[in-house]
C-alpha positions in Angstrom: 0.0 0.0 0.0 2.8 2.4 0.9 4.5 1.6 -2.3 1.4 2.4 -4.3 1.0 5.8 -2.6 4.7 6.6 -3.1 4.4 5.8 -6.8 1.3 8.1 -7.2 3.2 10.9 -5.4 6.2 10.5 -7.6 4.0 10.7 -10.8 2.2 13.8 -9.5 5.4 15.9 -9.9 5.5 15.3 -13.6 4.0 18.1 -15.6 1.1 17.0 -17.7 1.6 13.4 -16.6 4.8 13.1 -18.7 6.9 10.4 -17.2 9.7 10.2 -19.8 11.1 13.1 -21.7 14.5 14.0 -23.2 16.1 16.4 -20.7 18.6 17.6 -23.3 15.8 18.5 -25.7 13.9 20.4 -23.0 17.1 22.2 -21.9 17.7 23.2 -25.6 14.1 24.3 -26.0 14.4 26.5 -23.0 17.6 28.2 -24.4 15.8 28.7 -27.7 12.8 30.3 -26.0 15.0 32.5 -23.8 16.8 33.7 -26.9 13.4 34.2 -28.6 12.2 36.4 -25.8 15.5 38.4 -25.7 15.4 38.9 -29.4 11.8 40.0 -29.3 12.6 42.6 -26.8 15.5 43.9 -28.9 13.1 44.3 -31.8 11.2 46.8 -29.7 14.2 48.8 -28.7 16.6 48.8 -31.6 16.3 49.6 -35.3 16.9 46.7 -37.7 20.2 48.3 -38.9 21.6 48.3 -35.3 24.3 45.7 -34.8 22.8 44.7 -31.5 19.5 43.9 -33.3 21.4 41.8 -35.8 23.5 40.0 -33.1 20.4 38.8 -31.2 18.7 37.7 -34.4 21.8 35.7 -35.5 22.0 34.1 -32.1 18.3 33.1 -32.3 18.7 31.7 -35.8 21.7 29.6 -34.6 19.9 28.3 -31.5 16.8 27.3 -33.5 18.9 25.7 -36.3 21.0 23.8 -33.6 17.8 22.5 -31.8 16.1 21.5 -35.1 19.2 19.7 -36.2 19.7 17.8 -32.9 16.0 17.1 -32.1 13.8 17.7 -35.0 10.8 20.1 -34.9 10.5 22.3 -31.8 7.0 21.8 -30.6 5.8 24.2 -27.8 2.5 23.7 -26.0 0.9 27.0 -25.1 -0.7 27.7 -21.8 -2.0 31.1 -20.6 1.4 32.2 -19.2 3.7 29.2 -20.1 5.3 27.4 -22.9 5.9 23.7 -22.5 8.2 21.3 -24.3 7.5 17.6 -23.8 5.2 18.7 -20.9 8.0 20.6 -19.1 7.9 24.3 -18.6 10.5 26.2 -20.7 9.0 29.7 -20.3 6.8 31.5 -17.8 5.9 35.2 -17.7 2.8 36.4 -15.6 3.0 39.9 -17.1 0.1 40.1 -19.6 1.7 43.0 -21.4 5.0 41.2 -22.1 4.2 37.5 -22.0 4.6 35.7 -25.4 2.5 32.8 -24.1 -0.3 35.1 -23.0 -0.4 36.8 -26.5 -0.5 33.3 -28.1 -3.1 31.9 -25.8 -5.3 35.0 -26.0 -5.4 34.4 -29.8 -6.5 30.8 -29.2 -3.2 29.2 -30.2 -2.4 26.1 -28.2 0.6 24.8 -30.0 3.5 26.4 -32.0 6.1 24.4 -33.9 9.3 25.5 -35.4 10.1 23.3 -38.4 13.4 22.2 -40.0 14.7 24.7 -42.6 13.1 27.8 -41.0 14.9 30.7 -42.6 15.9 33.8 -40.7 13.4 35.9 -42.7 10.5 33.7 -41.2 11.9 34.2 -37.7 11.9 37.9 -38.3 8.2 37.8 -39.5 7.2 35.7 -36.5 8.9 38.1 -34.1 7.3 41.1 -35.7 3.8 39.5 -35.5 4.0 38.4 -31.9 6.1 41.2 -30.5 5.6 44.3 -32.6 7.6 45.4 -35.6 10.7 47.5 -36.0 12.6 49.4 -33.4 11.8 51.9 -30.6 12.3 54.8 -33.1 11.2 54.6 -36.7 13.3 56.6 -39.1 11.0 57.0 -42.1 7.4 56.8 -43.2 7.9 53.5 -45.0 9.2 51.7 -41.9 6.3 53.3 -39.9 3.8 52.1 -42.4 5.3 48.5 -42.4 5.3 48.5 -38.5 1.7 49.7 -38.5 0.6 47.1 -41.1 2.2 44.2 -39.1 0.6 45.4 -35.9 -2.8 45.7 -37.6 -2.4 42.4 -39.4 -1.8 40.5 -36.1 -4.8 42.3 -34.3 -7.3 42.1 -37.1 -6.5 38.7 -38.5 -5.1 37.0 -35.5 -1.6 35.6 -35.1 -2.1 32.5 -37.1 -3.7 34.3 -40.1 -1.0 37.0 -39.9 1.7 34.4 -40.1 -0.1 32.7 -43.1 -0.5 36.1 -44.8 3.3 36.7 -44.5 3.9 33.2 -46.0 5.8 31.9 -42.9 5.8 28.2 -43.7 8.3 26.9 -41.1 6.5 28.2 -38.0 3.3 26.3 -37.5 0.6 27.3 -35.1 -2.4 25.3 -34.0 -5.5 27.2 -32.9 
């Protein structure tokens, strides 16, 4: 009887009932998501021609490519304030204004997958849709119009439709 209770208690600690998962894959997913969040923040602060903007984008592209090469598609389950990989939390942010998970869940998206071969341009499009386009200061009317269009596209159509409209094929969302 005590063994049975102990077994139930041990299973209760697993997120989503997941008993077996690849710890290396989850650790890699966490690194990718952390870089995604940092890069998303730099998109709000720096103009695209700023070297810091480019550095963060390059690092994200490398982390995503490394994960995809080692583990295949990166599938993230979306909860209101969390992103999960293999049932394990890899991201949590309770701030509704900043949380990527909250933005996705608010739009009805419950899973997002990064697929092998995702080009940097599609990562940029994804970041612009979920986090706002451009930098903190916009230099000219063309950049302002693009930023406004992306913001409206995500709000009016929803994130999934905005990604489809931008022809982002290697980032799949399930709503």
